PyMOL CGO cylinders between C-alpha atoms (Angstrom):
from pymol import cmd
from pymol.cgo import CYLINDER

trace = [
    CYLINDER, 45.66, 21.30, -28.59, 44.02, 24.66, -29.25, 0.3, 1, 1, 1, 1, 1, 1,
    CYLINDER, 44.02, 24.66, -29.25, 43.48, 27.26, -26.58, 0.3, 1, 1, 1, 1, 1, 1,
    CYLINDER, 43.48, 27.26, -26.58, 40.00, 27.31, -25.07, 0.3, 1, 1, 1, 1, 1, 1,
    CYLINDER, 40.00, 27.31, -25.07, 38.38, 30.38, -23.53, 0.3, 1, 1, 1, 1, 1, 1,
    CYLINDER, 38.38, 30.38, -23.53, 35.47, 29.76, -21.16, 0.3, 1, 1, 1, 1, 1, 1,
    CYLINDER, 35.47, 29.76, -21.16, 32.97, 32.55, -20.51, 0.3, 1, 1, 1, 1, 1, 1,
    CYLINDER, 32.97, 32.55, -20.51, 30.90, 32.48, -17.31, 0.3, 1, 1, 1, 1, 1, 1,
    CYLINDER, 30.90, 32.48, -17.31, 27.90, 34.67, -18.16, 0.3, 1, 1, 1, 1, 1, 1,
    CYLINDER, 27.90, 34.67, -18.16, 25.28, 35.71, -15.64, 0.3, 1, 1, 1, 1, 1, 1,
    CYLINDER, 25.28, 35.71, -15.64, 23.92, 38.43, -13.37, 0.3, 1, 1, 1, 1, 1, 1,
    CYLINDER, 23.92, 38.43, -13.37, 25.90, 40.06, -10.58, 0.3, 1, 1, 1, 1, 1, 1,
    CYLINDER, 25.90, 40.06, -10.58, 25.75, 37.70, -7.60, 0.3, 1, 1, 1, 1, 1, 1,
    CYLINDER, 25.75, 37.70, -7.60, 24.98, 34.62, -9.69, 0.3, 1, 1, 1, 1, 1, 1,
    CYLINDER, 24.98, 34.62, -9.69, 28.20, 32.95, -8.52, 0.3, 1, 1, 1, 1, 1, 1,
    CYLINDER, 28.20, 32.95, -8.52, 30.50, 33.48, -11.49, 0.3, 1, 1, 1, 1, 1, 1,
    CYLINDER, 30.50, 33.48, -11.49, 33.52, 34.40, -9.35, 0.3, 1, 1, 1, 1, 1, 1,
    CYLINDER, 33.52, 34.40, -9.35, 32.76, 31.61, -6.87, 0.3, 1, 1, 1, 1, 1, 1,
    CYLINDER, 32.76, 31.61, -6.87, 32.58, 29.03, -9.67, 0.3, 1, 1, 1, 1, 1, 1,
    CYLINDER, 32.58, 29.03, -9.67, 35.63, 30.43, -11.47, 0.3, 1, 1, 1, 1, 1, 1,
    CYLINDER, 35.63, 30.43, -11.47, 37.73, 30.37, -8.31, 0.3, 1, 1, 1, 1, 1, 1,
    CYLINDER, 37.73, 30.37, -8.31, 36.81, 26.74, -7.63, 0.3, 1, 1, 1, 1, 1, 1,
    CYLINDER, 36.81, 26.74, -7.63, 37.51, 25.82, -11.26, 0.3, 1, 1, 1, 1, 1, 1,
    CYLINDER, 37.51, 25.82, -11.26, 40.94, 27.47, -11.02, 0.3, 1, 1, 1, 1, 1, 1,
    CYLINDER, 40.94, 27.47, -11.02, 41.74, 25.63, -7.76, 0.3, 1, 1, 1, 1, 1, 1,
    CYLINDER, 41.74, 25.63, -7.76, 40.57, 22.20, -8.96, 0.3, 1, 1, 1, 1, 1, 1,
    CYLINDER, 40.57, 22.20, -8.96, 41.28, 21.97, -12.71, 0.3, 1, 1, 1, 1, 1, 1,
    CYLINDER, 41.28, 21.97, -12.71, 43.81, 22.99, -15.34, 0.3, 1, 1, 1, 1, 1, 1,
    CYLINDER, 43.81, 22.99, -15.34, 41.60, 25.96, -16.32, 0.3, 1, 1, 1, 1, 1, 1,
    CYLINDER, 41.60, 25.96, -16.32, 43.03, 29.34, -15.27, 0.3, 1, 1, 1, 1, 1, 1,
    CYLINDER, 43.03, 29.34, -15.27, 40.39, 31.78, -13.99, 0.3, 1, 1, 1, 1, 1, 1,
    CYLINDER, 40.39, 31.78, -13.99, 41.08, 35.41, -14.84, 0.3, 1, 1, 1, 1, 1, 1,
    CYLINDER, 41.08, 35.41, -14.84, 38.97, 37.82, -12.82, 0.3, 1, 1, 1, 1, 1, 1,
    CYLINDER, 38.97, 37.82, -12.82, 38.18, 40.74, -15.10, 0.3, 1, 1, 1, 1, 1, 1,
    CYLINDER, 38.18, 40.74, -15.10, 36.58, 43.11, -12.58, 0.3, 1, 1, 1, 1, 1, 1,
    CYLINDER, 36.58, 43.11, -12.58, 39.98, 44.10, -11.13, 0.3, 1, 1, 1, 1, 1, 1,
    CYLINDER, 39.98, 44.10, -11.13, 41.09, 45.04, -14.65, 0.3, 1, 1, 1, 1, 1, 1,
    CYLINDER, 41.09, 45.04, -14.65, 38.07, 47.33, -15.02, 0.3, 1, 1, 1, 1, 1, 1,
    CYLINDER, 38.07, 47.33, -15.02, 38.60, 48.76, -11.53, 0.3, 1, 1, 1, 1, 1, 1,
    CYLINDER, 38.60, 48.76, -11.53, 42.23, 49.67, -12.36, 0.3, 1, 1, 1, 1, 1, 1,
    CYLINDER, 42.23, 49.67, -12.36, 41.46, 51.48, -15.62, 0.3, 1, 1, 1, 1, 1, 1,
    CYLINDER, 41.46, 51.48, -15.62, 43.00, 54.88, -16.13, 0.3, 1, 1, 1, 1, 1, 1,
    CYLINDER, 43.00, 54.88, -16.13, 41.15, 57.67, -17.92, 0.3, 1, 1, 1, 1, 1, 1,
    CYLINDER, 41.15, 57.67, -17.92, 40.85, 57.07, -21.68, 0.3, 1, 1, 1, 1, 1, 1,
    CYLINDER, 40.85, 57.07, -21.68, 41.86, 53.39, -21.44, 0.3, 1, 1, 1, 1, 1, 1,
    CYLINDER, 41.86, 53.39, -21.44, 39.76, 50.85, -23.31, 0.3, 1, 1, 1, 1, 1, 1,
    CYLINDER, 39.76, 50.85, -23.31, 38.62, 48.28, -20.75, 0.3, 1, 1, 1, 1, 1, 1,
    CYLINDER, 38.62, 48.28, -20.75, 37.63, 45.72, -23.37, 0.3, 1, 1, 1, 1, 1, 1,
    CYLINDER, 37.63, 45.72, -23.37, 41.07, 45.89, -24.97, 0.3, 1, 1, 1, 1, 1, 1,
    CYLINDER, 41.07, 45.89, -24.97, 42.77, 45.65, -21.56, 0.3, 1, 1, 1, 1, 1, 1,
    CYLINDER, 42.77, 45.65, -21.56, 40.81, 42.45, -20.86, 0.3, 1, 1, 1, 1, 1, 1,
    CYLINDER, 40.81, 42.45, -20.86, 41.73, 41.02, -24.28, 0.3, 1, 1, 1, 1, 1, 1,
    CYLINDER, 41.73, 41.02, -24.28, 45.39, 41.84, -23.59, 0.3, 1, 1, 1, 1, 1, 1,
    CYLINDER, 45.39, 41.84, -23.59, 45.19, 40.10, -20.19, 0.3, 1, 1, 1, 1, 1, 1,
    CYLINDER, 45.19, 40.10, -20.19, 43.55, 37.04, -21.79, 0.3, 1, 1, 1, 1, 1, 1,
    CYLINDER, 43.55, 37.04, -21.79, 46.31, 36.88, -24.40, 0.3, 1, 1, 1, 1, 1, 1,
    CYLINDER, 46.31, 36.88, -24.40, 48.95, 36.99, -21.64, 0.3, 1, 1, 1, 1, 1, 1,
    CYLINDER, 48.95, 36.99, -21.64, 47.18, 34.15, -19.82, 0.3, 1, 1, 1, 1, 1, 1,
    CYLINDER, 47.18, 34.15, -19.82, 47.24, 32.05, -22.98, 0.3, 1, 1, 1, 1, 1, 1,
    CYLINDER, 47.24, 32.05, -22.98, 51.02, 32.40, -23.10, 0.3, 1, 1, 1, 1, 1, 1,
    CYLINDER, 51.02, 32.40, -23.10, 51.03, 30.30, -19.89, 0.3, 1, 1, 1, 1, 1, 1,
    CYLINDER, 51.03, 30.30, -19.89, 47.82, 28.26, -19.97, 0.3, 1, 1, 1, 1, 1, 1,
    CYLINDER, 47.82, 28.26, -19.97, 45.86, 26.34, -22.61, 0.3, 1, 1, 1, 1, 1, 1,
    CYLINDER, 45.86, 26.34, -22.61, 42.52, 26.97, -20.92, 0.3, 1, 1, 1, 1, 1, 1,
    CYLINDER, 42.52, 26.97, -20.92, 41.36, 30.30, -19.51, 0.3, 1, 1, 1, 1, 1, 1,
    CYLINDER, 41.36, 30.30, -19.51, 38.03, 31.29, -17.95, 0.3, 1, 1, 1, 1, 1, 1,
    CYLINDER, 38.03, 31.29, -17.95, 36.58, 34.78, -17.48, 0.3, 1, 1, 1, 1, 1, 1,
    CYLINDER, 36.58, 34.78, -17.48, 33.31, 36.15, -16.10, 0.3, 1, 1, 1, 1, 1, 1,
    CYLINDER, 33.31, 36.15, -16.10, 30.96, 38.74, -17.56, 0.3, 1, 1, 1, 1, 1, 1,
    CYLINDER, 30.96, 38.74, -17.56, 27.34, 39.93, -17.52, 0.3, 1, 1, 1, 1, 1, 1,
    CYLINDER, 27.34, 39.93, -17.52, 27.26, 39.23, -21.25, 0.3, 1, 1, 1, 1, 1, 1,
    CYLINDER, 27.26, 39.23, -21.25, 25.02, 42.16, -22.08, 0.3, 1, 1, 1, 1, 1, 1,
    CYLINDER, 25.02, 42.16, -22.08, 25.31, 44.95, -24.58, 0.3, 1, 1, 1, 1, 1, 1,
    CYLINDER, 25.31, 44.95, -24.58, 26.76, 45.71, -27.98, 0.3, 1, 1, 1, 1, 1, 1,
    CYLINDER, 26.76, 45.71, -27.98, 30.27, 46.19, -26.58, 0.3, 1, 1, 1, 1, 1, 1,
    CYLINDER, 30.27, 46.19, -26.58, 30.18, 42.68, -25.15, 0.3, 1, 1, 1, 1, 1, 1,
    CYLINDER, 30.18, 42.68, -25.15, 29.05, 41.27, -28.50, 0.3, 1, 1, 1, 1, 1, 1,
    CYLINDER, 29.05, 41.27, -28.50, 32.03, 42.93, -30.21, 0.3, 1, 1, 1, 1, 1, 1,
    CYLINDER, 32.03, 42.93, -30.21, 34.36, 41.64, -27.47, 0.3, 1, 1, 1, 1, 1, 1,
    CYLINDER, 34.36, 41.64, -27.47, 32.96, 38.11, -27.83, 0.3, 1, 1, 1, 1, 1, 1,
    CYLINDER, 32.96, 38.11, -27.83, 33.33, 38.19, -31.62, 0.3, 1, 1, 1, 1, 1, 1,
    CYLINDER, 33.33, 38.19, -31.62, 36.97, 39.26, -31.41, 0.3, 1, 1, 1, 1, 1, 1,
    CYLINDER, 36.97, 39.26, -31.41, 37.76, 36.45, -28.97, 0.3, 1, 1, 1, 1, 1, 1,
    CYLINDER, 37.76, 36.45, -28.97, 35.78, 33.83, -30.90, 0.3, 1, 1, 1, 1, 1, 1,
    CYLINDER, 35.78, 33.83, -30.90, 37.97, 34.64, -33.91, 0.3, 1, 1, 1, 1, 1, 1,
    CYLINDER, 37.97, 34.64, -33.91, 41.11, 34.02, -31.84, 0.3, 1, 1, 1, 1, 1, 1,
    CYLINDER, 41.11, 34.02, -31.84, 40.18, 31.10, -29.60, 0.3, 1, 1, 1, 1, 1, 1,
    CYLINDER, 40.18, 31.10, -29.60, 37.90, 28.13, -29.23, 0.3, 1, 1, 1, 1, 1, 1,
    CYLINDER, 37.90, 28.13, -29.23, 35.17, 29.38, -26.88, 0.3, 1, 1, 1, 1, 1, 1,
    CYLINDER, 35.17, 29.38, -26.88, 32.77, 27.75, -24.45, 0.3, 1, 1, 1, 1, 1, 1,
    CYLINDER, 32.77, 27.75, -24.45, 29.90, 29.93, -23.28, 0.3, 1, 1, 1, 1, 1, 1,
    CYLINDER, 29.90, 29.93, -23.28, 28.41, 29.00, -19.92, 0.3, 1, 1, 1, 1, 1, 1,
    CYLINDER, 28.41, 29.00, -19.92, 25.26, 30.56, -18.53, 0.3, 1, 1, 1, 1, 1, 1,
    CYLINDER, 25.26, 30.56, -18.53, 25.16, 30.84, -14.75, 0.3, 1, 1, 1, 1, 1, 1,
    CYLINDER, 25.16, 30.84, -14.75, 21.44, 30.88, -14.01, 0.3, 1, 1, 1, 1, 1, 1,
    CYLINDER, 21.44, 30.88, -14.01, 20.36, 32.04, -10.55, 0.3, 1, 1, 1, 1, 1, 1,
    CYLINDER, 20.36, 32.04, -10.55, 17.16, 33.48, -9.14, 0.3, 1, 1, 1, 1, 1, 1,
    CYLINDER, 17.16, 33.48, -9.14, 17.50, 37.28, -9.22, 0.3, 1, 1, 1, 1, 1, 1,
    CYLINDER, 17.50, 37.28, -9.22, 16.42, 37.72, -5.60, 0.3, 1, 1, 1, 1, 1, 1,
    CYLINDER, 16.42, 37.72, -5.60, 19.21, 35.34, -4.54, 0.3, 1, 1, 1, 1, 1, 1,
    CYLINDER, 19.21, 35.34, -4.54, 21.68, 37.25, -6.76, 0.3, 1, 1, 1, 1, 1, 1,
    CYLINDER, 21.68, 37.25, -6.76, 20.69, 40.52, -5.09, 0.3, 1, 1, 1, 1, 1, 1,
    CYLINDER, 20.69, 40.52, -5.09, 21.05, 38.97, -1.62, 0.3, 1, 1, 1, 1, 1, 1,
    CYLINDER, 21.05, 38.97, -1.62, 24.52, 37.67, -2.50, 0.3, 1, 1, 1, 1, 1, 1,
    CYLINDER, 24.52, 37.67, -2.50, 25.61, 41.08, -3.83, 0.3, 1, 1, 1, 1, 1, 1,
    CYLINDER, 25.61, 41.08, -3.83, 24.46, 42.75, -0.62, 0.3, 1, 1, 1, 1, 1, 1,
    CYLINDER, 24.46, 42.75, -0.62, 26.31, 40.21, 1.57, 0.3, 1, 1, 1, 1, 1, 1,
    CYLINDER, 26.31, 40.21, 1.57, 29.62, 39.90, -0.27, 0.3, 1, 1, 1, 1, 1, 1,
    CYLINDER, 29.62, 39.90, -0.27, 32.88, 41.75, 0.18, 0.3, 1, 1, 1, 1, 1, 1,
    CYLINDER, 32.88, 41.75, 0.18, 32.51, 44.52, -2.38, 0.3, 1, 1, 1, 1, 1, 1,
    CYLINDER, 32.51, 44.52, -2.38, 36.14, 45.68, -2.31, 0.3, 1, 1, 1, 1, 1, 1,
    CYLINDER, 36.14, 45.68, -2.31, 37.05, 43.58, -5.36, 0.3, 1, 1, 1, 1, 1, 1,
    CYLINDER, 37.05, 43.58, -5.36, 33.84, 44.14, -7.31, 0.3, 1, 1, 1, 1, 1, 1,
    CYLINDER, 33.84, 44.14, -7.31, 32.76, 47.12, -9.41, 0.3, 1, 1, 1, 1, 1, 1,
    CYLINDER, 32.76, 47.12, -9.41, 30.63, 49.32, -7.14, 0.3, 1, 1, 1, 1, 1, 1,
    CYLINDER, 30.63, 49.32, -7.14, 27.04, 49.52, -8.35, 0.3, 1, 1, 1, 1, 1, 1,
    CYLINDER, 27.04, 49.52, -8.35, 23.99, 51.03, -6.64, 0.3, 1, 1, 1, 1, 1, 1,
    CYLINDER, 23.99, 51.03, -6.64, 21.15, 48.76, -5.55, 0.3, 1, 1, 1, 1, 1, 1,
    CYLINDER, 21.15, 48.76, -5.55, 18.92, 50.07, -8.33, 0.3, 1, 1, 1, 1, 1, 1,
    CYLINDER, 18.92, 50.07, -8.33, 21.63, 49.44, -10.94, 0.3, 1, 1, 1, 1, 1, 1,
    CYLINDER, 21.63, 49.44, -10.94, 22.25, 45.91, -9.64, 0.3, 1, 1, 1, 1, 1, 1,
    CYLINDER, 22.25, 45.91, -9.64, 18.56, 45.15, -10.19, 0.3, 1, 1, 1, 1, 1, 1,
    CYLINDER, 18.56, 45.15, -10.19, 18.56, 46.82, -13.62, 0.3, 1, 1, 1, 1, 1, 1,
    CYLINDER, 18.56, 46.82, -13.62, 21.77, 45.12, -14.81, 0.3, 1, 1, 1, 1, 1, 1,
    CYLINDER, 21.77, 45.12, -14.81, 20.68, 41.75, -13.46, 0.3, 1, 1, 1, 1, 1, 1,
    CYLINDER, 20.68, 41.75, -13.46, 17.36, 41.93, -15.26, 0.3, 1, 1, 1, 1, 1, 1,
    CYLINDER, 17.36, 41.93, -15.26, 19.24, 42.62, -18.49, 0.3, 1, 1, 1, 1, 1, 1,
    CYLINDER, 19.24, 42.62, -18.49, 21.87, 39.93, -17.81, 0.3, 1, 1, 1, 1, 1, 1,
    CYLINDER, 21.87, 39.93, -17.81, 19.24, 37.31, -16.98, 0.3, 1, 1, 1, 1, 1, 1,
    CYLINDER, 19.24, 37.31, -16.98, 17.66, 37.83, -20.39, 0.3, 1, 1, 1, 1, 1, 1,
    CYLINDER, 17.66, 37.83, -20.39, 20.88, 37.50, -22.41, 0.3, 1, 1, 1, 1, 1, 1,
    CYLINDER, 20.88, 37.50, -22.41, 20.53, 34.85, -25.06, 0.3, 1, 1, 1, 1, 1, 1,
    CYLINDER, 20.53, 34.85, -25.06, 23.67, 33.32, -26.51, 0.3, 1, 1, 1, 1, 1, 1,
    CYLINDER, 23.67, 33.32, -26.51, 24.54, 29.96, -28.01, 0.3, 1, 1, 1, 1, 1, 1,
    CYLINDER, 24.54, 29.96, -28.01, 25.10, 28.30, -24.61, 0.3, 1, 1, 1, 1, 1, 1,
    CYLINDER, 25.10, 28.30, -24.61, 27.46, 25.35, -24.37, 0.3, 1, 1, 1, 1, 1, 1,
    CYLINDER, 27.46, 25.35, -24.37, 26.31, 24.75, -20.80, 0.3, 1, 1, 1, 1, 1, 1,
    CYLINDER, 26.31, 24.75, -20.80, 23.69, 26.16, -18.44, 0.3, 1, 1, 1, 1, 1, 1,
    CYLINDER, 23.69, 26.16, -18.44, 24.50, 25.95, -14.73, 0.3, 1, 1, 1, 1, 1, 1,
    CYLINDER, 24.50, 25.95, -14.73, 21.68, 26.28, -12.21, 0.3, 1, 1, 1, 1, 1, 1,
    CYLINDER, 21.68, 26.28, -12.21, 23.46, 28.00, -9.33, 0.3, 1, 1, 1, 1, 1, 1,
    CYLINDER, 23.46, 28.00, -9.33, 20.56, 28.39, -6.92, 0.3, 1, 1, 1, 1, 1, 1,
    CYLINDER, 20.56, 28.39, -6.92, 22.45, 26.28, -4.37, 0.3, 1, 1, 1, 1, 1, 1,
    CYLINDER, 22.45, 26.28, -4.37, 21.05, 22.90, -5.36, 0.3, 1, 1, 1, 1, 1, 1,
    CYLINDER, 21.05, 22.90, -5.36, 24.17, 21.61, -7.14, 0.3, 1, 1, 1, 1, 1, 1,
    CYLINDER, 24.17, 21.61, -7.14, 27.42, 20.81, -5.39, 0.3, 1, 1, 1, 1, 1, 1,
    CYLINDER, 27.42, 20.81, -5.39, 30.41, 22.76, -6.72, 0.3, 1, 1, 1, 1, 1, 1,
    CYLINDER, 30.41, 22.76, -6.72, 32.17, 19.48, -7.63, 0.3, 1, 1, 1, 1, 1, 1,
    CYLINDER, 32.17, 19.48, -7.63, 29.25, 18.59, -9.93, 0.3, 1, 1, 1, 1, 1, 1,
    CYLINDER, 29.25, 18.59, -9.93, 29.45, 22.01, -11.57, 0.3, 1, 1, 1, 1, 1, 1,
    CYLINDER, 29.45, 22.01, -11.57, 33.20, 21.62, -12.11, 0.3, 1, 1, 1, 1, 1, 1,
    CYLINDER, 33.20, 21.62, -12.11, 32.71, 18.19, -13.69, 0.3, 1, 1, 1, 1, 1, 1,
    CYLINDER, 32.71, 18.19, -13.69, 30.18, 19.61, -16.14, 0.3, 1, 1, 1, 1, 1, 1,
    CYLINDER, 30.18, 19.61, -16.14, 32.61, 22.37, -17.14, 0.3, 1, 1, 1, 1, 1, 1,
    CYLINDER, 32.61, 22.37, -17.14, 35.50, 19.92, -17.54, 0.3, 1, 1, 1, 1, 1, 1,
    CYLINDER, 35.50, 19.92, -17.54, 33.32, 17.73, -19.79, 0.3, 1, 1, 1, 1, 1, 1,
    CYLINDER, 33.32, 17.73, -19.79, 32.61, 20.53, -22.27, 0.3, 1, 1, 1, 1, 1, 1,
]
cmd.load_cgo(trace, "trace")
């Protein structure tokens, strides 16, 4: 069986970490949080390469790995291309109303998330909500679906 890399793509506060954590706890898919990698970067380190290195380490232990990302920008496109050349990929859009995303960002524990000003959250989320990729699955995470139903959809990819 080939290694599969799942990408959870969506705005800050859309529920990527929430979904990934539940997937990790209830399936054979390992969820790698990438924000802590970015938060621990030293000066002159390449964050994208550090994430790729961490993904590669995960694949030495697991056949299925999931990460989260906003999915925006040229650097992300390069990152995605590199990983698509190495692994089977499944790209999952986490779609959530931007006002709900903003509310979630304001209410969550921010110690393990990249600090971003309110204005930047709104700016980044507008960009992230308009990302268009070849989606394998779109999850509506406005609170209408039970997490078990979301997990089943991911497992069935």
